[in-house]
N, C-alpha and C positions, 0 to 999 in steps of 0.2 A: 568645068567640074561642079558647078552649082547644082541646079535643079535635077540634072541627069544623075549626077553622083548621088544626090540625097535620095533618088527613087531607087537606085541600085542598093544604096546603104540599107534601107529598109526593105529591099525586096518587094516593092510594090510599084504601081504605075502612077500613083498620084496620091495626094493627101486624103482624098475621099476614101481611098483603099485602106489607109491606116485606120480610119474611122470604122469602116466595115470589119476590118479584121478584129479590132478590139471588141466590136460587138458580138463577134462570134466566139469569143473566149471568155469563160467564166474567171472568177477570181483565182480558182485553183490552177488555171492555165498560165498565170502571170510569171512566175519564176522561169518557166521554159521559154517564154517569149523574151524576157529581159536577157536572159543568158545568151540566146540567140542573137539579140541586137548587139550585145557587147562583142560577141565573136566577130559580128560583121564590122563592127566599129574598129576593131583591132586589126582587121584585115587590111586597112588602108594605111599605107605608109606616109602618104602625103595628104594632108587634110588642111584646108585653109580655114580661117576663122569662121566663115560662113558655114561650112560643113559641120564643124563642131558645134556651133550655135544651133544649127537646124536639128542635129541628132538629139541634143539635150532638150530641145523644145518638143520634139516628137515624143521623147521619153516622158516628159512632164505631162503632155497630153494623155498618154497611155495611162500613167498612174492616176491621174485625175478621173479618168474614165472608170478605172477599176474601183476607185473609191466611191464614186457615184453609184456604180453597179451594185457594190456591196451594201451601200446605204439603202438602196431600193429593194434589195433582196434579203435584208434583215427580217427575220420572221416578224410579222405583226399578229401572229396567232395569240400571243400572250396578252395583248391588249384586248382582243375580241374575246378570249377566254375569261379574262377578268370582268369585262363588262357583262358577259352572260351570266357568270356566277353571281354577280351583284344583283341582276334582275331576278335569278332564280331564287335567291335568298328572300326577296321581297315576296315571291309568289308563295314561298313557304313549304310547298310540298310537290310531290310527283306521283300521279296515280298510275300504277303499273298493274296490268292484268298479265299473268304468266302461268306456268305449268303448276298442276296441283302437287301437294305434298309439302311436308314440313322442311324437308332438305332444300327443296327449290326455293321456298319462301326465305329461309335463312341465307342462302347464298345470294339471292338477288335482292335482298334488302339490307341485311345487317352490314355486310361489306361496304355498300355504298354509303350507309348512315355513318360509319366510323370516318369515312374520308370527307363527307359533307354533312356535318351534324346539323347544320341550319336548315337542310332540306329534308323533310319528312318522307318516307316512302309509304304510301298506303297501297298495300299489295292484296291483290285477290288472285287465288290460285283456281283455275278451273280448265277442263278439257276444251279443246277447240270447238266441239260440238255445241257446247254451252255458251262459249264466249260470243260467237258471231251473232246469234239470234238476239241475244241480250243488248249487245252494243248497237245493232242496227235499230232495234225497238226503241231504245232510249233516244237515239238521234231523231227518230221520226216524231217523237213526242217533244222535240226541242230541247233535249237534255244533252249537253256535251261534257261528259264527266271524265273520260279516259284520255290519257296522254300517250301511253305507249303499250304495245302488246308483244309478248314474247311467246312463241309456240311454234307449231308445225306449219309447213309451207302450204298444205292443202286448204286449211282455214284461211291463210292469208290470201291465196290466189283465187279460190273459188267463192269465197264470201265476202271478204273485206275489200279486195282489189276491184272486184266486179261492182261493188256498191259504191266505188268512188269515195272512200272515206279515208284514204291514206294520203300522206305527204310524202315528197321524195326525200331520201335520206342523205345523199351527198351534201346538200348545202348545209345540213346541220353538224357535219363532222368538223372538228376544230383541231384536236391534238395531233401533232406530226406522228406519234407513235401509232396512231390509228389509221391515218391516211396513207402513211408510207407502205407501198405494196410489197416491199422487201420483208416486211413483218409477217406476211401472210402466205399460206401454202398456195402454191401455183402462181405466186407473184401478183396477186390481185385480190380486191375485195370481191366477194361472190355474192350475187343475187340470183333468186329464184325466178323472178319475172323477167319476161323477154325484153323489157325496156332497160332492165339493169339499174333500177333506182328506187324501187319501193319495198322490196322484201330482202333484207340483207341476211345472209346465212353465215353464222359464226361457228357452226359445228357440222362436221360431217364424219359420220361413223361408217365403216364397212358393215354391210349386213351380213351376219352369219348365215350361210345357207340352210344348214341342218345342224341338229344336235343328235347324239347317239349315247348308248350305254356301252362304253368300251369293253365291259365284261361280256357283252352279248354280240356286239357288232364291230367288225374291223373297218376303220376308216378307209383302209386303202381299197376297199370295194367301191368307194365313190370317187370316181374321177371325172364324172360328167353329169349333168342332170338327167341325161338319158339312162344313167345307171339306175335311177329310181324306178324305172319301168321293169325292172328285173322281177320275175315271177316270185322269188324269195321274199320280195317286199310287200306282196300283195295282202291287204288287210292288216298290215303292220306298220302304217304310216299314219301319224297324227298331224294335223296342220292347223295353224291359226286360220279361222274362218275368212275366206277371201271375199265374202259378200259384205263385209263391214270394214270400216276404216281401220287401217293398222298395217302391220307387217304382212298379214296374209294377202291383202289386196295389192300391197306394194310389191310383193313377190311375184304375183300374177302379172303386174304390169311389167316387171323386168322379164319375165318369160315372154310376154306378148311382143315386147319391143326388141327383143334380143335376137340378132341373126343366129340361125341354127336351132332355135327353139320354136317361138311364135306359136301360132294357132295350133299346129300339128302336135306339138308336145302337150300343150294345154289339154286338148281333147283326150289323147291317150292317157295322160296321167290321171285325169279325174274319172274316165270311164273304165279304166282297167284296173286300177290299183286299190279300189274300195277304201279310199281316204277317209279318215274320221275327222271331224271338225271340232274345234274347241274355240270359245271365246275368252277361256281363262288360261293365261300363259303358265302360270304355276302348275295347274292341273295337268296340261299337256306334257310337261317335263318331268313330273311325278309319274306319269304313265311309262314314260321311257325309262326312268330309273327303276322302276318296279318290273320292267320287262313286259308289261302289257302291250306295248308298242315298241318297235325297234328304231324308228326314226321320228324325230319331230322337225317338221319343215316350217320355217320362219319363227324359230324360236325366240324368246326374249333373252338377250345376253345378260342382263342385270338379274333376272330370275335364275338363270343358269349358274351364275357366280354365287349367288345366295345359297342354293341347294348345294353346290360343291363345297361351300364353306362348312356345311353341315355334314359333310362325308358321303353325300349321294354321288353315285356313279354317273356323272353327266360330263360329256365331252363335246366341244364346239368344233365342228369342222370348218376349217378356215376357207374363205372364199378363194384363196390363191391355189387351193388344191384341185378345184374344179376348173376344167377347160374353159368354160363360159364365165368364170369369175362370178361376181355378184354386183350389187348396186350400192351407191352411197345413200344414207339416209340423214336427214337433218334432225330427225326426232323433234325435240322441242327447241331446237337450237337456231332459231330465226327470229327477227325482230322487224316490227313495223312501227312507224310514227302515225298516230292518229291526227287527222287535220281538224282544225278549229278546236285544238287542244286548250284546256283551260289553264295549263302551266306549260306554256311553250317553251320557255327558256329552261325551266327545270327538267323538261324532257330532253333537252339538248345536253345538258350536264350529264344526266343519267346515261343517255345513248353513249356519249364519248367514254364514260367510266366503264359501261358494260363492255366496250369493245377494246379497252386498255388491257394491258397484261395482267393488272391486279383484278380487274373484273372478270377476265376470262379463266384466270386461275381459279377464283371462286367458283364460278360455273363448272368447269371441268372437274373439280374435286369433289363437288356435290352431286353431280349428275352422272358422272362416269362417262361422259361424252368427250370426244376428241375435239379440242378447240383448233380452228384453222390458224390460229397464230402459231408461229413457228418458235416463239420464245416461251410458250407455256409448257411446263413439264408434262411428261406422258408416263412417268414411271409408275403411277397409280392406276394405269389403265390396262385392260385385257389386250395383249398384242394383236388378238385377232380382230379388234376393232380399228386399228390404225392403218390407214391407206399405205400401201407399200409403193415405192418408186418403181416405175416401169411396168405396173400392172394397170389395165384398163378396167375401169368401174363405170357403170351406167349411172349418170347423175339423176336418179330417180325423183329427187325433190324439186327438179326444174319444171317450169311451166309446160313445156312441150310433153312431159310425161304425165304430169298431174292431169292435163286436159284430155288424156286418153281414157281416164278411168271410167267414165259413163259408158264409153264404148266397150270396155273390157268387162263391166258388170253385165251388160246385156249378153256378151257372150258367155260369161260364167253361168248366168242364170239359165241360158239355154242348154248348156252342157250339163249342169248339176240337176236341172229340173226341179229347183226350189223355189 
């Protein structure tokens, strides 16, 4: 009853199996195993001294292993975080290029400054079309002045990624609340680039397909994009210009890549419906509010909200109402790390703050965008912008769709003859 009974007692074939079993159990699994072992222990009515000693020796080995595992798994992120902050304080500042506008500047600088007063935020707001040429020109002249850029994925992918000026993001992430996939929508950190490491997307809004004047147009008449081809809408549709970067081109990209729409719909829509184009989001919605046009395609949700607050009759038709749904847009809600950064550790501190609950709350409230973090409040957002469970949306901001746009522009130029 010695070694054989010991094997039966532990339910194992050898002491080696004991080691392997403990390796497969985390500290949280210890109480269950201990209770199981005691049950096995009590099941033996006759135990000699060797069996008792063997049992408790095995139990001691198990507890020692768990203690060692716990010590090894104790988060060492705090030590790294403190070290990075100490270096960042010596660097003294972080240079951030981000979206234009006073609200964006306030959200992306003041909040961080309160939490990290020893690190100054040098913020420059500009559109992506201006950021990329300037950044690349500076680097060609040997100037490495920027640490981090926040903006749309098209600029990140077509200009910065292709120019090899980016550092991978995952190695820079430190805070557990940032890394934990359970904190994020769809259970993961999201990236626009195919490699999944350079352009992290922290905001994804549902793009509203169209806006109408509810006093003149019944939204129930629109259940599919194909309904836009009805003769009653001919000459009555305004659209954000699809030949320039923005929601017009993104909407055309959605149509092009969406099963059931594609080239056929694009050709018929633009050749049959006498669509009027605008590059002014506010103007397009004011046309609809005044009844000059009945439908605005690819409208600005922020402008619509502002006009409605002033009493103008504007209603956003939700993506879920249309059979083909719509797409997700990152807007300005993505971030990249610039390589050879002058303040590399300050940029790590800033990045982790930006992706924290605090940083994302500041961002969402100022921008009106939906944060992908699940613990950020959404009560201040238009419900039409929030992705709904069970609804399929095209991730229009991803590289596979962004890379289609040159092809789509060629198609549009041929169809529009502009």
